N, C-alpha and C positions, 0 to 999 in steps of 0.2 A: 556275752555281749563282745562282739568283734569275729565270731566265728560262724559258721553254717555249715549245714550237712547237704552234701552232694550225694546222690545215689548214681551209681551207674551199675547197671546189671542188678547182679544180687549184692554188691559191696556198696558200702555207705563209707563216704569219706568227710573228714572234717577240713574244711578250707577258712583261712583267714581273709576277711574282707577289707576291701582297699582303703576304706575309712579307719580300720584297726592300724593298718602298716602305717598309713600317714603319722595316725596318734602316737603309737610307739617311736616313729622317726623322731617327731617333733619332742617326745619326751628325751629322748636319747641325745639329742642336739642340746637341750634345755641343761641336761644334766652336765655336758661336755663342756657348755658357756659357763655354767657356775664353777668348774672345777679350773678353769682358765681365766675365773676374775671377771670375765666378761658379761655387762648386764644390757647388751643391746637388743632392743626390740627384735624379736623374729621376724616381723614382716617389714622389717625398714629396708626400704629401696631406695638409694639416692637418686635415681631416675625420676621418682615421684615424690620424695619426702626432702631432699636437699631445698633447704632455703637459699635464697640469693642466687646472683647470676656471676658475680667477679670471678668465683673458683671454678667454674664448670669445667674448664679444661682440666685443672688438677683432679676433679672428680673422675674425669674420664680417664687421666693419668692411672688412677689408684683402680680404677675397672681392667686397666691392661696389666698392672702390678699382680692382681689376683691372677687373672687370666694366665700369665706366664711366668707364675711364681715360681714352679720348677726348673723351667727352661731358663732364665734371667737373673731371677731376682731373691732365690734362698739364701744367697750370702751376700745381699744388699741392704744399706742402710738407707732409710727414709726420714727425714727431718721434716715434721709439719709444724709450720711456723705460723701463729696469726694471733689476734686478740681473743681475748676471752668471748665465748660465745658465737665462736664462726664455727662451731661443729666440728672441730679436728677430734676430739675425742670419738665423737659419733662416728665418723667416717673411720677412724682407726679401728674402732670395735667391729664395723660392718666388715671390713678386710679381714679381721681374726675370725669372724662368725664365718664367712665365705671360704677360709682356708680349712675350719674347722670341718666345714662339710665337706671337703676336698680330703678328708683323713688326716690334714696336719695337727700338730700340737701347737697350741698358742699360750701365752702367758700375759697377763697385763699386771703392771704393776705402776705404784707411784714413784717416782725417783727417793723420794723422802724414806720410802719402806725399804727400798733395795739399800738404800744408804745404811740405815740402822742395821739391817740384817748383815751387811756385810763388813762391819767393825766388830773386833772379837768384844765379846762382853763375857768377861770369866766369872762372873756371878749367875749367868744363865743356867737354869736347872731344865730346861726343856730344849728340844732340837727345832722348834718351829722356823727359827731363823736361818738354820741351815736348809732346812728343808725348801724355804723360799728362793734361796740361792741357787740351790740346785734344780728347783723347776724352772727359774727364769735362766740358768745356763742351759737346760736340756731341749726347751721347746725350739721348734722350727721357727717361729717367730715370738720375739719378745717386744712388748708394746710398753714403753715407759712414758708416762704421763706427768705432767707437771715439772718438767726437765730443766734442769741449769736455771730456774729461778728462786734467787735469794729468799723470797717471799713465801716460798713453797717446800724448798728443801734447806733444812737446818745444816750450816756450814760453820765449824768453830771458827774462830781467828786464827788457831793454828793449823788448820786445814788438814786436820787430822784425818778425815773420811776421804779425801780425794785421792790419797795411792790407792786406796781399796777399791773404789769407783771407777778408777782410772785402769787398774789391773783387770777387772772384771769387764768391762766395756772391749779393752781391747783383747783380752781372751776370746770373748765371743765372737767379735768381729773380724781379727785379723788371724788366731789360730783356731779355733772353731769353724769360723767364716758362716756364721749363721745371721740370719735378717734380724734387723733390729726396727721398730718405728719409734722414732723420738717425737713427742709431741710438746712444744713449747711456745711460750710468748716472749721468748728472748731469742734476740737474732743470733746466729751461728757466731758472728764477728762480737759479741756482747757478751759470750761466756765466759771469759776470763776476768771482765770487769763485774760480773756477779759472783765471783769468789771461787770459782771452779779450775781455775790456774789456766795458763797458756797451753799445757800438755793436753787436756780434755777439750779446749777449743778447736 
């Protein structure tokens, strides 16, 4: 299946059919999306599937972001703000999928998971947390979901995790100059009041 014979003169060649090439490309994309923690529908198209009309301009801006990622946005941060159910995550994952199609590396994480991975755990016996941090630092695009929300990310009263999170984001954005999409239902001006400190705000 997926291959056929072609006879040319006295020689017979095996060729791959187009449907098999498309199937293989889709399988490869699914594998890469899974490695990036992206569960976006492979057929999702914001032009056809985006519900609502209020943010159509922002959808156009995200399409522009994808198209011009290498030229203008590979070191930029995008802050997607809105209430729950406004398709912020879906659109961010679509961006990630399109960049993966372009050969970029993408990694998706909840801010809670990144925060846990960044804080030292002297009892940890495996290196899964270090691998998460490494992948989050190395990816061309990092997508951080449920960010800066005290109901989604545990922040101790002491603020123990804040320096680790701040150092990570500063390293990625200011030193490595790599792109980040932050998804949040917290306004940027309210980040400090959610317990994340004025430095992160």
